[in-house]
C-alpha positions as CSV (number, residue, x, y, z in Angstrom):
1,M,5.3,-14.1,-14.7
2,G,7.6,-13.3,-11.8
3,Q,11.1,-11.9,-11.3
4,V,14.3,-12.8,-9.6
5,T,15.0,-10.1,-7.0
6,Q,18.0,-11.8,-5.1
7,L,20.3,-14.7,-5.7
8,F,22.2,-16.6,-3.1
9,V,24.7,-19.4,-2.8
10,A,25.2,-21.5,0.4
11,V,28.9,-21.5,1.2
12,G,28.8,-23.6,4.3
13,S,26.5,-25.2,6.9
14,R,24.9,-22.7,9.2
15,R,26.8,-19.9,7.6
16,P,25.2,-16.8,6.0
17,M,24.2,-17.1,2.4
18,R,26.5,-15.3,-0.1
19,Q,24.6,-12.9,-2.2
20,V,25.5,-12.9,-5.9
21,E,24.5,-10.9,-9.0
22,D,24.5,-13.9,-11.3
23,V,24.9,-17.7,-10.9
24,T,25.4,-20.7,-13.2
25,A,22.8,-23.4,-12.7
26,V,24.2,-26.8,-13.6
27,A,21.9,-29.5,-14.9
28,N,20.9,-32.1,-12.3
29,R,23.2,-30.5,-9.7
30,G,22.1,-27.0,-8.6
31,F,24.0,-23.7,-8.4
32,D,27.7,-23.8,-9.1
33,G,29.6,-23.3,-5.8
34,C,26.6,-24.0,-3.6
35,R,26.8,-26.6,-0.9
36,H,23.3,-27.9,-1.8
37,S,24.5,-28.7,-5.3
38,R,24.1,-32.5,-5.6
39,P,23.2,-34.8,-8.4
40,G,19.7,-36.3,-8.1
41,S,18.8,-34.1,-5.1
42,R,15.2,-32.7,-4.9
43,R,16.7,-29.7,-3.1
44,Q,19.1,-28.3,-5.8
45,V,17.5,-24.9,-5.7
46,L,15.1,-23.3,-3.1
47,L,12.9,-20.4,-4.2
48,I,10.9,-18.2,-1.8
49,D,8.8,-15.1,-2.6
50,G,9.8,-11.7,-1.2
51,E,6.2,-11.0,-0.2
52,T,6.3,-13.9,2.3
53,L,9.7,-12.7,3.7
54,E,8.3,-9.2,4.1
55,A,5.1,-10.4,5.8
56,L,7.3,-12.3,8.4
57,G,9.8,-9.4,8.9
58,L,12.6,-11.3,7.3
59,G,15.3,-10.2,4.8
60,P,16.3,-11.9,1.6
61,G,18.6,-14.9,2.2
62,E,17.7,-15.3,5.9
63,V,15.8,-18.6,5.4
64,K,18.6,-20.0,3.2
65,E,16.8,-19.6,-0.2
66,N,18.8,-19.5,-3.4
67,I,16.3,-17.3,-5.3
68,T,14.1,-14.6,-3.8
69,T,11.2,-13.9,-6.2
70,R,8.5,-11.2,-6.6
71,G,5.2,-11.5,-8.4
72,L,5.0,-15.3,-8.6
73,R,2.6,-17.4,-6.4
74,L,5.0,-20.2,-5.5
75,D,2.4,-21.9,-3.3
76,Q,0.3,-22.5,-6.4
77,L,3.0,-24.3,-8.4
78,A,2.6,-28.1,-8.7
79,K,5.3,-30.8,-8.6
80,G,6.6,-31.1,-12.1
81,Q,5.9,-27.5,-13.1
82,R,8.8,-26.1,-15.1
83,L,10.2,-22.5,-14.7
84,E,12.4,-20.8,-17.2
85,I,14.7,-18.4,-15.3
86,G,17.3,-16.7,-17.4
87,Q,19.0,-19.4,-19.5
88,A,18.1,-22.2,-17.1
89,V,15.0,-24.4,-16.7
90,L,14.0,-25.6,-13.2
91,E,11.4,-28.2,-12.3
92,V,9.4,-28.0,-9.0
93,T,10.0,-31.1,-6.9
94,G,7.7,-30.0,-4.0
95,P,7.3,-27.6,-1.1
96,C,10.1,-27.0,1.3
97,E,9.2,-28.0,4.8
98,P,10.7,-25.7,7.4
99,C,13.2,-27.5,9.7
100,A,14.4,-26.8,13.2
101,Q,17.2,-24.7,11.9
102,M,14.6,-22.0,11.3
103,D,14.2,-21.6,15.0
104,E,17.9,-20.8,15.2
105,I,17.1,-17.7,13.1
106,R,14.2,-16.7,15.2
107,M,12.4,-18.8,17.9
108,G,9.0,-19.9,16.5
109,L,10.0,-19.3,12.8
110,Q,9.7,-23.0,11.9
111,Q,6.0,-22.9,12.8
112,E,5.5,-19.4,11.2
113,L,7.0,-20.8,7.9
114,H,4.7,-23.9,7.9
115,G,3.3,-24.0,4.3
116,R,5.2,-20.8,3.4
117,R,8.9,-21.9,3.1
118,G,8.9,-21.8,-0.7
119,I,9.5,-24.5,-3.3
120,L,12.3,-26.9,-4.0
121,C,13.5,-27.4,-7.6
122,R,15.9,-29.4,-9.6
123,V,17.9,-28.0,-12.5
124,V,16.6,-29.5,-15.8
125,E,18.6,-27.3,-18.2
126,G,21.6,-25.5,-17.0
127,G,22.5,-21.9,-17.8
128,R,23.2,-18.4,-16.4
129,I,20.7,-16.7,-14.1
130,L,21.0,-13.0,-13.4
131,R,19.4,-10.9,-10.7
132,G,16.4,-9.2,-12.3
133,D,15.7,-12.1,-14.7
134,A,12.1,-12.9,-15.5
135,I,10.6,-16.2,-14.3
136,R,8.2,-17.8,-16.8
137,M,6.2,-21.0,-16.4
138,V,6.9,-23.2,-19.4
139,G,4.8,-26.3,-18.7
140,A,5.2,-29.5,-16.7
141,A,7.3,-32.5,-17.0
142,V,5.7,-35.4,-18.9
143,S,5.4,-38.5,-16.7
144,A,6.3,-41.8,-18.2
145,P,3.5,-44.4,-17.9
146,G,3.6,-46.3,-14.6
147,N,6.1,-44.1,-12.8
148,G,3.5,-42.0,-11.0
149,G,5.3,-38.8,-11.8
150,D,8.0,-39.4,-9.2
151,L,11.3,-37.7,-9.8
């Protein structure tokens, strides 16, 4: 079990994330008011663990995550794994590959974050998420026969 230590909403492209105390996750969209909130997107919510940020000398929100966590090994979560966070349920869609924008934060950061940028999720069940909420693994999505588990 992990914990939400910080929450962020992207208010614009290449602008600093806005830190919030609580947020509403909207089913199949993302966080209310976040520029990444789009139906059907695999990048509705980005989670990264605070331990990785600290190891790289970065602060919460710097790599554009929506949720900073503590005590949860994000790199061990598989596609389809579901997480209950506050009143919401998120489903892992896969790892987040660092883009060139990371080098705008610090030269070489894109390479430093390779395999460590966190996980992307979609919102399965909407609800309120508060800073300090517990993060619980609640199982994986059930794949329909023949769809190969694609989301």
